[in-house]
ROSE-4610 file (N, C-alpha, C; in Angstrom, 1 decimal, always signed):
// ROSE-4610
residu = [M/M/M/P/P/P/R/R/R/S/S/S/V/V/V/L/L/L/I/I/I/T/T/T/T/T/T/S/S/S/V/V/V/L/L/L/V/V/V/V/V/V/L/L/L/A/A/A/G/G/G/I/I/I/A/A/A/G/G/G/F/F/F/W/W/W/L/L/L/G/G/G/Q/Q/Q/R/R/R/Q/Q/Q/V/V/V/D/D/D/L/L/L/D/D/D/A/A/A/T/T/T/G/G/G/I/I/I/I/I/I/N/N/N/A/A/A/V/V/V/A/A/A/E/E/E/R/R/R/Y/Y/Y/V/V/V/A/A/A/E/E/E/H/H/H/G/G/G/G/G/G/S/S/S/V/V/V/T/T/T/E/E/E/C/C/C/L/L/L/G/G/G/W/W/W/A/A/A/G/G/G/E/E/E/G/G/G/A/A/A/S/S/S/V/V/V/F/F/F/Q/Q/Q/V/V/V/T/T/T/C/C/C/G/G/G/D/D/D/V/V/V/T/T/T/Y/Y/Y/Q/Q/Q/V/V/V/D/D/D/R/R/R/F/F/F/G/G/G/T/T/T/V/V/V/R/R/R/I/I/I/A/A/A/P/P/P/E/E/E/G/G/G/D/D/D/L/L/L]
num = [1/1/1/2/2/2/3/3/3/4/4/4/5/5/5/6/6/6/7/7/7/8/8/8/9/9/9/10/10/10/11/11/11/12/12/12/13/13/13/14/14/14/15/15/15/16/16/16/17/17/17/18/18/18/19/19/19/20/20/20/21/21/21/22/22/22/23/23/23/24/24/24/25/25/25/26/26/26/27/27/27/28/28/28/29/29/29/30/30/30/31/31/31/32/32/32/33/33/33/34/34/34/35/35/35/36/36/36/37/37/37/38/38/38/39/39/39/40/40/40/41/41/41/42/42/42/43/43/43/44/44/44/45/45/45/46/46/46/47/47/47/48/48/48/49/49/49/50/50/50/51/51/51/52/52/52/53/53/53/54/54/54/55/55/55/56/56/56/57/57/57/58/58/58/59/59/59/60/60/60/61/61/61/62/62/62/63/63/63/64/64/64/65/65/65/66/66/66/67/67/67/68/68/68/69/69/69/70/70/70/71/71/71/72/72/72/73/73/73/74/74/74/75/75/75/76/76/76/77/77/77/78/78/78/79/79/79/80/80/80/81/81/81/82/82/82/83/83/83/84/84/84/85/85/85/86/86/86/87/87/87/88/88/88/89/89/89/90/90/90]
x = [+146.8/+145.6/+145.8/+144.4/+144.5/+145.0/+145.5/+146.0/+145.0/+143.8/+142.5/+142.3/+142.1/+141.9/+143.0/+144.0/+145.0/+145.0/+144.7/+144.4/+143.4/+142.2/+141.0/+141.0/+141.7/+141.9/+142.7/+143.9/+144.7/+144.2/+143.4/+142.6/+141.7/+140.6/+139.8/+140.4/+141.9/+142.6/+143.2/+143.4/+143.8/+142.8/+141.5/+140.5/+139.9/+139.7/+139.6/+140.4/+141.8/+142.5/+142.5/+142.3/+142.0/+140.5/+139.8/+138.3/+138.6/+139.5/+139.8/+140.2/+141.3/+142.1/+141.4/+140.6/+139.5/+138.4/+137.9/+137.0/+137.7/+138.9/+139.5/+139.8/+140.2/+140.4/+139.2/+137.8/+136.4/+136.4/+137.1/+137.0/+137.4/+136.5/+137.1/+138.2/+139.2/+140.2/+139.8/+139.7/+139.1/+140.2/+139.7/+141.1/+139.9/+140.6/+139.9/+139.3/+140.3/+139.8/+138.9/+139.1/+138.0/+136.6/+136.6/+135.4/+134.8/+135.7/+135.0/+134.4/+135.2/+134.5/+133.4/+133.2/+132.2/+130.8/+131.2/+130.0/+129.4/+130.3/+130.0/+129.0/+129.6/+128.8/+127.5/+127.3/+125.9/+125.2/+125.6/+125.1/+124.4/+125.4/+125.0/+123.9/+124.0/+122.8/+121.5/+121.4/+120.2/+119.7/+120.8/+120.3/+120.8/+121.6/+121.6/+123.0/+123.3/+124.5/+125.8/+126.8/+128.3/+129.0/+130.0/+131.2/+132.1/+132.1/+132.9/+132.5/+131.2/+130.5/+131.2/+131.5/+131.9/+133.3/+133.2/+134.4/+134.2/+135.5/+135.4/+136.5/+135.9/+137.1/+136.9/+137.9/+137.7/+136.4/+135.4/+134.4/+134.6/+133.7/+134.1/+133.3/+133.7/+132.6/+132.7/+131.3/+131.4/+131.4/+131.0/+131.6/+133.1/+133.7/+135.2/+135.6/+134.5/+134.4/+133.4/+133.6/+132.1/+132.3/+131.5/+131.7/+130.3/+130.5/+129.5/+129.5/+128.3/+128.1/+126.7/+127.2/+126.0/+125.3/+124.4/+123.5/+123.5/+123.9/+123.9/+124.9/+124.9/+126.4/+125.9/+127.2/+127.4/+128.1/+127.7/+128.8/+129.1/+130.6/+130.8/+131.5/+131.1/+131.5/+132.8/+133.3/+134.5/+134.4/+133.2/+132.6/+132.5/+132.5/+132.2/+130.6/+129.8/+128.6/+128.3/+127.4/+127.4/+125.7/+125.5/+124.4/+124.1/+123.1/+122.9/+123.0/+123.6/+123.6/+122.7/+121.9/+120.8/+121.1/+120.2/+120.6/+121.4/+121.2/+121.6/+123.1/+123.5/+124.5/+125.5/+125.8/+126.9/+128.3]
y = [+149.6/+148.9/+149.5/+150.0/+150.5/+149.9/+150.4/+149.7/+148.9/+149.5/+148.8/+147.5/+147.5/+146.4/+145.0/+145.9/+144.8/+144.1/+144.5/+143.9/+143.3/+143.8/+143.1/+141.7/+141.8/+140.4/+139.8/+140.2/+139.2/+138.4/+139.6/+139.1/+137.9/+138.0/+136.9/+135.9/+135.9/+134.7/+133.6/+134.6/+134.0/+133.5/+133.8/+133.4/+132.1/+132.1/+131.0/+129.9/+130.1/+129.1/+128.4/+129.0/+128.7/+127.8/+128.6/+127.7/+126.5/+126.2/+125.1/+124.1/+124.3/+123.6/+123.4/+124.1/+123.7/+122.5/+123.0/+121.9/+120.6/+120.5/+119.5/+118.5/+119.0/+118.5/+117.9/+118.2/+117.5/+116.4/+115.6/+114.3/+113.1/+112.2/+111.1/+110.4/+110.3/+109.3/+107.7/+106.7/+105.7/+104.8/+103.8/+102.6/+101.5/+100.6/+99.4/+98.5/+98.5/+97.7/+98.6/+99.8/+101.0/+100.5/+100.4/+100.4/+99.1/+97.9/+96.5/+96.7/+97.2/+97.1/+97.9/+99.1/+100.0/+99.4/+98.7/+98.2/+96.8/+96.1/+94.9/+95.3/+96.1/+96.7/+97.0/+97.8/+98.2/+97.1/+96.1/+95.0/+94.0/+94.1/+93.4/+93.9/+95.3/+96.1/+96.1/+95.7/+96.0/+94.4/+93.5/+92.4/+91.1/+91.2/+90.3/+89.6/+88.4/+87.9/+88.2/+87.8/+88.0/+88.9/+89.8/+90.5/+89.4/+88.5/+87.6/+86.9/+87.4/+87.3/+88.0/+89.1/+90.3/+90.5/+90.5/+90.6/+91.7/+92.4/+93.6/+93.9/+94.5/+94.8/+95.9/+96.3/+97.6/+97.5/+98.9/+99.1/+99.2/+99.7/+100.3/+101.6/+102.5/+103.7/+104.6/+104.9/+105.9/+105.0/+103.7/+102.8/+102.7/+103.1/+103.1/+101.7/+101.4/+100.0/+99.4/+97.9/+96.9/+96.3/+96.0/+95.0/+94.1/+92.5/+92.0/+91.1/+91.3/+90.6/+89.6/+88.3/+87.4/+87.6/+87.9/+88.3/+89.6/+90.5/+92.1/+92.4/+93.2/+93.8/+95.7/+96.0/+97.3/+98.2/+99.4/+100.1/+101.3/+101.8/+102.9/+104.1/+105.2/+106.1/+106.8/+107.6/+108.4/+109.3/+109.9/+110.4/+109.6/+108.3/+107.6/+107.1/+107.5/+107.4/+105.7/+105.1/+103.5/+103.3/+102.7/+102.3/+100.9/+100.2/+98.9/+98.6/+98.0/+97.9/+97.2/+97.6/+97.0/+95.6/+94.6/+93.5/+93.2/+94.2/+93.9/+94.7/+95.4/+96.3/+95.9/+94.5/+93.8/+93.3]
z = [-60.2/-59.3/-58.1/-57.5/-56.4/-55.4/-54.0/-52.9/-52.1/-52.2/-51.3/-51.9/-53.3/-54.2/-54.0/-54.0/-53.7/-52.2/-51.4/-49.9/-49.7/-50.6/-50.3/-51.1/-52.1/-52.9/-52.2/-51.5/-50.7/-49.4/-48.8/-47.8/-48.0/-49.2/-49.2/-49.9/-50.3/-51.0/-50.0/-48.6/-47.5/-46.7/-46.6/-46.1/-46.8/-48.1/-48.9/-48.6/-48.6/-48.2/-46.9/-46.0/-44.5/-44.8/-45.4/-45.3/-45.8/-47.3/-47.8/-46.9/-46.2/-45.2/-44.1/-43.5/-42.3/-42.9/-43.9/-44.5/-45.0/-45.4/-46.1/-44.6/-43.9/-42.4/-41.6/-42.3/-41.6/-42.3/-43.3/-43.6/-42.5/-42.3/-41.5/-42.2/-41.2/-41.2/-41.0/-41.6/-41.7/-41.3/-40.4/-40.0/-40.2/-40.9/-41.3/-40.0/-39.0/-37.5/-36.9/-36.8/-36.2/-36.8/-38.3/-38.9/-38.6/-38.7/-38.2/-37.2/-36.1/-34.7/-34.4/-35.0/-35.0/-35.7/-36.7/-37.5/-36.7/-36.3/-35.4/-34.2/-33.7/-32.7/-32.8/-34.0/-34.5/-34.7/-35.4/-35.8/-34.7/-33.8/-32.6/-31.8/-31.6/-31.2/-31.8/-33.2/-33.9/-34.4/-34.7/-34.9/-34.0/-32.9/-32.1/-32.9/-32.2/-33.0/-32.2/-32.9/-32.2/-33.2/-32.7/-33.5/-34.1/-33.9/-34.6/-35.9/-36.3/-37.5/-38.5/-38.0/-39.2/-40.0/-41.3/-42.2/-42.8/-43.2/-43.7/-45.0/-46.1/-47.3/-47.8/-49.0/-49.4/-50.4/-50.3/-51.0/-52.6/-53.2/-54.7/-54.7/-55.5/-55.9/-54.8/-54.2/-53.3/-51.8/-52.0/-50.7/-50.7/-49.5/-49.3/-48.6/-47.7/-47.2/-47.1/-47.0/-46.8/-45.6/-44.8/-43.6/-43.9/-44.0/-43.9/-42.5/-41.9/-40.5/-40.7/-40.5/-40.8/-42.2/-42.4/-43.9/-44.2/-43.3/-43.6/-44.0/-45.0/-45.7/-45.3/-44.8/-44.4/-45.4/-46.0/-46.7/-45.9/-45.8/-45.4/-46.3/-46.2/-47.1/-46.8/-47.2/-47.0/-45.9/-45.5/-44.3/-43.1/-42.9/-42.1/-41.8/-42.8/-42.8/-43.0/-42.1/-42.3/-42.9/-43.9/-44.4/-44.7/-44.7/-45.1/-46.6/-47.1/-48.5/-49.2/-50.1/-50.8/-51.6/-51.4/-51.9/-53.3/-54.4/-55.7/-55.6/-54.6/-54.5/-53.9/-54.0/-53.5/-54.3]
């Protein structure tokens, strides 16, 4: 095998490894207390009420965490995106 092919292949493997590591680190580290507090602040800003109305638990499937504040349930995915859960999706 020519030396240039070996060097090019080695460089591409190293770059792919670095890119994979960097993209893997972009995933959000979820903390239960932080999630509940952030969602509670959003609930208070959007719907009024109190942060003491919020309760969180582990989710299922794409939803890693769920937080219920009053009559509104929020779902948090593994990237930290928060959305209001549909009525039948609880």
